[in-house]
C-alpha positions as CSV (number, residue, x, y, z in Angstrom):
1,M,-84.5,64.0,3.8
2,Q,-82.1,62.9,6.5
3,I,-78.4,63.7,5.8
4,P,-76.2,60.6,6.2
5,P,-73.5,60.7,8.7
6,T,-69.9,61.4,7.6
7,R,-68.4,58.2,6.3
8,P,-65.4,57.2,8.5
9,D,-62.0,56.6,7.0
10,K,-60.9,53.2,6.0
11,A,-58.5,51.7,8.5
12,Y,-55.5,51.8,6.1
13,R,-56.1,55.6,5.7
14,D,-56.3,56.3,9.4
15,R,-52.9,57.8,10.3
16,E,-53.6,57.9,14.0
17,F,-54.4,54.2,14.0
18,L,-51.5,53.3,11.7
19,N,-49.1,55.0,14.1
20,S,-50.6,53.5,17.2
21,R,-49.2,50.6,19.3
22,D,-52.1,48.4,18.1
23,A,-51.0,48.7,14.5
24,R,-47.3,47.8,15.1
25,T,-47.7,44.5,13.3
26,I,-48.9,46.3,10.2
27,R,-45.9,48.7,10.3
28,I,-43.6,45.7,10.6
29,L,-45.2,43.9,7.7
30,A,-45.0,47.1,5.6
31,E,-41.2,47.3,6.2
32,Y,-40.9,43.7,5.1
33,T,-43.2,43.9,2.1
34,Q,-42.1,47.2,0.7
35,A,-38.4,46.2,0.6
36,M,-39.3,42.8,-0.9
37,Q,-41.4,44.4,-3.7
38,R,-38.8,47.0,-4.6
39,L,-35.8,44.6,-4.5
40,Q,-37.7,42.2,-6.8
41,E,-38.7,45.0,-9.2
42,E,-35.0,46.1,-9.4
43,R,-33.9,42.4,-9.8
44,V,-31.6,42.4,-6.8
45,E,-31.3,38.7,-5.9
46,N,-27.8,38.6,-4.3
47,T,-25.9,41.0,-2.2
48,I,-22.4,41.5,-0.7
49,V,-23.0,43.3,2.5
50,F,-20.6,45.9,4.0
51,F,-20.7,46.7,7.7
52,G,-18.6,49.4,9.3
53,S,-18.5,52.6,11.3
54,A,-20.6,55.7,10.4
55,R,-17.8,57.8,12.0
56,I,-14.9,57.0,9.7
57,K,-14.3,59.8,7.3
58,D,-13.2,60.1,3.7
59,P,-9.4,60.6,3.7
60,E,-9.7,64.1,2.3
61,E,-12.2,65.1,4.9
62,A,-10.1,63.6,7.6
63,R,-7.1,65.6,6.6
64,R,-9.1,68.8,6.5
65,I,-10.3,68.1,10.1
66,L,-6.7,67.5,11.1
67,E,-5.6,70.8,9.6
68,E,-8.3,72.7,11.5
69,A,-7.3,71.0,14.7
70,R,-3.7,71.9,14.3
71,T,-4.7,75.5,13.7
72,S,-6.7,75.5,16.9
73,G,-3.7,74.4,18.9
74,D,-5.9,72.0,21.0
75,Q,-3.7,69.0,21.4
76,E,-6.5,66.7,22.4
77,R,-8.4,67.7,19.3
78,V,-5.2,67.1,17.2
79,A,-4.8,63.6,18.7
80,T,-8.4,62.8,17.8
81,A,-8.0,64.1,14.3
82,E,-4.8,62.2,13.8
83,R,-6.6,59.0,14.7
84,G,-9.3,60.0,12.2
85,V,-6.7,60.2,9.5
86,T,-5.3,56.8,10.4
87,M,-8.8,55.3,10.3
88,S,-9.7,57.0,7.0
89,R,-7.7,54.4,5.2
90,Y,-10.6,52.0,5.8
91,Y,-13.0,54.3,4.0
92,R,-10.6,54.4,1.0
93,D,-10.2,50.6,1.1
94,A,-14.0,50.1,1.3
95,V,-14.4,52.3,-1.8
96,T,-11.7,50.3,-3.7
97,L,-13.1,46.9,-2.7
98,S,-16.7,47.8,-3.5
99,R,-15.6,49.2,-6.9
100,M,-13.6,46.0,-7.7
101,L,-16.5,43.7,-6.6
102,T,-19.0,45.7,-8.6
103,E,-16.9,45.7,-11.8
104,W,-16.5,41.9,-11.4
105,S,-20.3,41.5,-10.8
106,N,-21.1,43.7,-13.8
107,G,-19.3,41.2,-16.1
108,R,-21.5,38.3,-14.9
109,E,-24.8,37.2,-16.5
110,E,-27.9,38.9,-15.3
111,G,-29.5,37.0,-12.5
112,N,-26.1,35.9,-11.2
113,R,-24.8,39.3,-10.2
114,F,-24.1,40.7,-6.7
115,A,-25.2,44.1,-5.6
116,V,-23.2,45.9,-2.8
117,C,-25.4,46.5,0.2
118,S,-24.7,48.8,3.1
119,G,-26.5,50.4,6.0
120,G,-27.1,53.4,3.8
121,G,-25.6,56.0,6.2
122,P,-22.2,57.9,6.2
123,G,-18.7,56.5,6.9
124,I,-18.0,53.0,5.7
125,M,-21.6,52.6,4.5
126,E,-21.1,55.6,2.2
127,A,-17.8,54.3,1.0
128,A,-19.4,50.9,0.0
129,N,-22.2,52.6,-2.0
130,R,-19.7,55.1,-3.5
131,G,-17.4,52.4,-4.9
132,A,-20.4,50.7,-6.6
133,A,-21.6,54.1,-8.0
134,D,-18.2,54.9,-9.4
135,V,-18.5,52.0,-11.9
136,G,-22.2,52.3,-12.6
137,G,-23.3,49.4,-10.4
138,A,-26.5,49.0,-8.4
139,S,-26.1,49.3,-4.7
140,V,-28.6,49.0,-1.8
141,G,-28.8,51.3,1.3
142,L,-30.8,50.0,4.3
143,N,-30.9,53.1,6.4
144,I,-32.3,53.3,10.0
145,S,-34.1,56.3,11.6
146,L,-32.0,57.4,14.6
147,P,-31.9,60.6,16.6
148,F,-28.3,61.3,15.5
149,E,-25.7,60.3,13.0
150,E,-27.6,58.3,10.4
151,Y,-28.7,59.9,7.1
152,P,-28.9,58.3,3.6
153,N,-25.7,58.9,1.7
154,P,-25.9,60.2,-1.9
155,Y,-24.4,57.1,-3.6
156,I,-27.3,54.7,-3.1
157,S,-29.0,53.6,-6.3
158,E,-32.4,55.2,-7.1
159,R,-35.2,53.0,-5.7
160,L,-32.7,50.9,-3.7
161,G,-32.7,53.2,-0.7
162,F,-34.8,52.1,2.3
163,E,-35.7,53.8,5.6
164,F,-36.4,51.4,8.5
165,H,-37.8,52.0,11.9
166,Y,-37.2,48.5,13.3
167,F,-33.7,47.3,13.7
168,F,-34.7,43.6,13.4
169,M,-36.4,44.1,10.1
170,R,-33.4,46.0,8.7
171,K,-31.2,43.1,9.9
172,F,-33.5,40.6,8.2
173,W,-32.9,42.4,4.8
174,F,-29.1,42.5,5.5
175,V,-29.0,38.8,5.7
176,Y,-31.8,37.5,3.5
177,L,-30.1,38.2,0.2
178,A,-26.5,38.2,1.4
179,K,-24.0,35.8,-0.1
180,A,-20.9,37.4,1.4
181,L,-20.0,39.9,4.2
182,V,-17.2,42.5,4.6
183,I,-17.0,43.7,8.2
184,L,-14.8,46.8,8.5
185,P,-13.9,48.6,11.8
186,G,-16.9,49.8,13.7
187,G,-18.5,50.3,17.1
188,F,-21.5,48.8,18.9
189,G,-23.7,48.6,15.8
190,T,-21.0,46.9,13.6
191,I,-20.1,44.4,16.4
192,D,-23.8,43.7,16.9
193,E,-24.3,43.0,13.2
194,L,-21.1,40.9,13.1
195,M,-22.1,38.7,16.1
196,E,-25.7,38.3,15.0
197,V,-24.6,37.1,11.5
198,L,-21.9,34.8,12.9
199,T,-24.5,33.3,15.2
200,L,-26.9,32.7,12.3
201,I,-24.1,31.0,10.4
202,Q,-22.9,29.0,13.4
203,T,-26.4,27.7,14.2
204,G,-27.3,26.8,10.7
205,K,-30.0,29.5,10.4
206,V,-28.2,30.7,7.3
207,D,-28.4,27.6,5.1
208,R,-26.0,28.6,2.4
209,P,-22.3,29.5,2.1
210,M,-21.6,33.0,3.3
211,P,-17.9,34.0,3.3
212,A,-17.2,36.6,5.9
213,V,-14.2,39.0,5.8
214,L,-13.1,40.8,9.0
215,Y,-11.2,43.6,7.3
216,G,-8.4,45.1,9.3
217,P,-6.8,42.5,11.6
218,D,-5.0,45.1,13.6
219,F,-8.3,46.6,14.7
220,W,-10.2,43.4,15.1
221,N,-7.6,41.6,17.0
222,D,-7.2,44.5,19.4
223,V,-11.0,44.8,19.9
224,L,-12.1,41.2,19.9
225,N,-10.1,38.2,21.2
226,M,-11.7,35.3,19.4
227,D,-9.0,32.9,20.5
228,K,-9.9,33.6,24.1
229,L,-13.5,32.4,23.4
230,V,-12.0,29.1,22.2
231,E,-9.7,29.0,25.2
232,W,-12.6,29.5,27.6
233,G,-14.7,26.9,25.8
234,T,-17.5,29.2,24.8
235,I,-17.0,28.6,21.0
236,S,-15.4,25.7,19.2
237,A,-12.0,26.0,17.4
238,S,-13.8,25.3,14.2
239,D,-16.0,28.4,14.7
240,L,-12.9,30.5,13.8
241,D,-13.3,29.2,10.3
242,L,-16.5,31.1,9.9
243,F,-14.6,34.3,9.0
244,K,-11.2,35.3,7.5
245,F,-9.0,38.2,8.6
246,I,-7.9,40.3,5.5
247,D,-6.1,43.6,5.3
248,T,-6.0,44.7,1.6
249,P,-8.7,45.2,-1.0
250,E,-6.9,42.9,-3.4
251,E,-6.7,40.0,-1.0
252,A,-10.3,40.5,0.0
253,F,-11.4,40.6,-3.7
254,D,-9.5,37.4,-4.5
255,Y,-11.0,35.6,-1.6
256,L,-14.6,36.7,-2.0
257,T,-14.8,36.2,-5.8
258,G,-13.2,32.8,-5.4
259,E,-15.7,31.8,-2.8
260,L,-18.6,33.3,-4.7
261,D,-17.6,31.6,-8.0
262,K,-17.2,28.3,-6.2
263,H,-20.7,28.4,-4.6
264,Y,-22.8,30.6,-6.8
265,S,-21.5,30.2,-10.4
266,G,-24.7,29.3,-12.2
């Protein structure tokens, strides 16, 4: 009797194919569908998104780094560490604001709650997830695979941590469920996320109210001169109303909860 040839693998079991250029659309669809399925299963319908630098340290860690720098006697290292201590207040404030928002959300009816969402990594992202975890709230982490810096922080809720390859799919999930934004100091990535979301709001691609807080006016006014964009005619004066500068967790909490109650209270 003739022995039948070996049966080939099904396409969806062929790792070489799935990791090939030709299967890119399948991988993109997988990053969309897996996130959608899990978020639905965990009943996450609304998020408050925190953006900010991965490099900003917990105040305790920042002080430890400063002490080590002073011991070394390297003045450049000391100056860098002193700046790190100054910036660490944004980590502390992100924890506080996330905790306050999560406590407020926990008191709302199921189906009308808001989960904190971050990029899932260290720094400000960790602080946002940490604040939610402190009061037993669900929080989402949308991590991205990078050759350096990014790793999932330990405060993301079980089953709400995601690992993306494609930046644009990660950005989609940042925005799709977002009802409010908190943008803390950050670098290229944070500014990219800020500008993309402001563009979506400005152009009406986001078809719902989305209050946006630029947290830390000293930083943002030093880094971005929005008034000059108006002066040069590249944005309208009314575009400055798309965001609000705020500098304390209490003020940010009052503004965001007021806006969310006004637009999403039932």
